[in-house]
C-alpha positions in Angstrom: 136.1 37.4 67.7 139.3 39.7 68.9 141.5 37.6 66.2 139.3 37.8 63.3 139.2 41.9 64.1 143.1 42.5 64.5 143.4 40.0 61.3 140.8 42.3 59.1 143.1 45.5 60.3 146.5 44.7 59.6 145.1 42.5 56.0 143.4 46.2 55.3 146.6 48.0 56.0 147.9 45.7 53.9 146.4 46.4 51.2 146.5 50.4 51.6 150.2 50.5 51.8 150.1 48.5 48.9 148.0 51.1 46.9 150.0 54.0 48.2 153.3 52.5 47.2 151.4 51.7 42.9 149.8 55.3 42.8 153.0 56.4 43.3 155.9 55.4 41.9 159.8 56.9 43.6 161.2 60.3 41.7 164.3 57.5 40.4 161.5 55.4 38.3 159.6 59.2 36.9 162.4 60.7 35.7 164.0 57.1 34.6 160.6 57.0 32.8 160.8 60.2 31.9 164.3 60.5 30.2 162.6 57.7 27.6 160.0 59.5 26.5 161.5 62.4 25.6 164.8 60.3 23.6 162.0 58.2 22.5 160.2 61.9 20.7 163.5 63.0 20.2 164.4 60.6 17.8 160.9 60.0 16.2 161.1 63.7 15.5 165.0 63.1 13.7 163.5 60.8 11.5 160.8 62.8 10.8 163.0 65.6 9.6 165.4 63.1 7.8 162.6 61.8 5.9 161.7 65.6 5.0 165.3 65.9 4.0 164.9 63.2 1.6 161.6 64.4 0.3 161.9 67.8 -0.5 165.4 68.8 -1.5 165.5 70.3 -4.3 168.0 69.1 -7.5 167.5 71.2 -9.6 169.1 69.3 -12.5 166.5 67.0 -12.2 163.5 68.8 -12.8 165.3 69.6 -15.7 165.9 66.4 -17.0 162.5 64.7 -16.2 160.5 64.7 -18.9 161.3 62.4 -21.1 158.2 63.6 -24.2 158.7 66.0 -25.9 155.8 67.6 -27.1 155.5 70.6 -29.7 155.6 74.6 -29.2 152.6 76.7 -30.0 153.2 78.7 -33.1 153.9 81.5 -32.6 155.7 80.9 -29.4 154.0 83.8 -26.8 153.7 83.7 -23.3 150.2 83.7 -23.8 150.3 80.3 -25.3 152.5 77.9 -23.5 150.7 79.1 -20.6 147.8 78.1 -21.6 149.3 75.0 -22.2 149.8 74.1 -18.6 145.8 75.3 -18.4 145.0 72.4 -20.6 147.5 69.9 -19.6 146.4 70.7 -16.0 142.7 70.3 -17.0 143.0 67.0 -18.7 145.3 65.8 -16.3 148.3 65.0 -18.5 150.7 65.4 -15.8 153.8 64.1 -19.0 152.6 67.6 -20.4 152.3 69.5 -17.7 155.6 69.5 -15.9 157.1 69.4 -20.0 155.4 72.6 -20.2 155.5 74.1 -17.2 159.7 73.4 -17.1 159.8 75.3 -20.8 157.6 78.5 -20.1 159.4 78.6 -17.1 162.8 78.6 -19.7 160.9 81.3 -21.6 159.7 83.6 -19.8 161.5 83.3 -16.0 159.5 86.6 -14.6 156.4 85.8 -15.9 153.5 86.8 -13.1 152.6 83.4 -13.6 155.5 81.2 -13.2 154.3 80.3 -9.9 150.8 80.0 -11.0 151.9 77.1 -13.3 154.9 75.1 -10.6 152.2 75.7 -8.5 149.8 73.2 -10.8 152.1 70.6 -11.6 152.2 70.2 -7.8 148.1 70.6 -7.8 148.0 67.9 -9.4 150.6 65.0 -8.0 148.9 65.2 -5.3 145.2 64.7 -6.8 147.1 62.1 -9.0 147.9 60.2 -5.5 152.1 61.6 -5.7 152.8 63.5 -2.6 155.8 63.2 -2.5 156.1 65.0 -6.0 153.7 67.8 -5.2 156.1 68.6 -1.5 158.9 69.2 -4.5 156.5 71.6 -6.3 154.8 73.4 -3.5 158.1 73.9 -2.2 159.6 75.2 -5.4 156.3 78.1 -5.5 157.5 78.9 -1.5 161.3 79.4 -1.8 161.6 81.3 -5.5 158.7 83.2 -5.3 158.1 84.4 -2.1 155.4 87.1 -2.5 153.2 85.6 -5.5 150.0 84.9 -4.9 150.9 81.3 -4.9 152.4 81.5 -1.2 149.4 80.0 1.0 148.4 77.8 -1.5 150.9 76.2 -1.9 151.7 76.2 1.9 147.7 74.4 2.2 148.9 72.7 -0.5 152.6 71.5 1.8 150.2 70.2 4.5 148.2 68.0 2.3 151.3 66.2 0.9 152.6 65.7 4.6 149.8 64.6 5.7 149.6 61.8 2.7 152.7 60.7 3.7 151.9 60.4 7.2 153.8 62.8 8.5 151.3 64.3 10.7 153.2 66.3 13.0 154.6 68.3 10.3 151.2 69.1 8.6 150.1 70.5 12.2 152.9 72.6 11.6 152.1 74.2 8.0 148.4 74.2 9.1 149.1 77.1 12.0 150.9 79.3 9.9 147.3 79.0 7.6 145.2 79.7 9.9 148.3 82.3 11.7 149.4 83.8 8.7 146.4 84.2 6.4 142.8 84.8 7.8 140.4 85.0 5.1 141.7 83.1 2.6 140.1 80.9 0.8 143.0 78.2 2.4 142.1 79.6 6.0 138.7 77.7 6.0 140.0 75.0 4.3 142.3 73.8 7.5 138.8 73.0 9.5 138.4 69.5 7.5 142.1 69.3 6.6 142.6 69.2 11.3 139.6 66.7 11.3 141.2 64.4 8.5 144.0 64.8 11.0 143.3 63.6 14.1 141.1 61.0 12.2 143.7 59.1 10.4 146.1 60.3 13.4 144.0 58.1 14.9 144.1 55.2 12.9 
């Protein structure tokens, strides 16, 4: 009876000791794991940055040379008439046409109040047609070239959507939080909640 008692007591002590050792890894091991986790996170961020730079780098020459088709300009050629062609192209979902007329519009009327709208519409149509990389370039152009224009917040929001579609989830989240912080009350402000839900679903997929 005593032998059984001591055997049970010894086994209990052994199991308890094992549990304690298992639950409490050494400080060296914890530090090593933390370092590896940090290095992995930094490496992932660096990869994302390189991918972002390759996407958003805007070559103005390539923008000018991109269009392969040409279209007849309206006669008489006025600011309103050319911008109407931009709108018509957007409504008909014609990417080549809208890119052509937007390029012509900004060439002849670079100081027009509609310039940012035209560039934004090209980005929005690219996004709708499934070309988020191209959309991102146009949204970035609106943000950089028209910092005080009325389409800035829409371009920032569109940039977040493009990031989400490109699975650059950390960048998308940062952009959506920027919209929430800087543009309260805007229509984009109220769209962020849905985008954040989509972001969480896609991130977890």
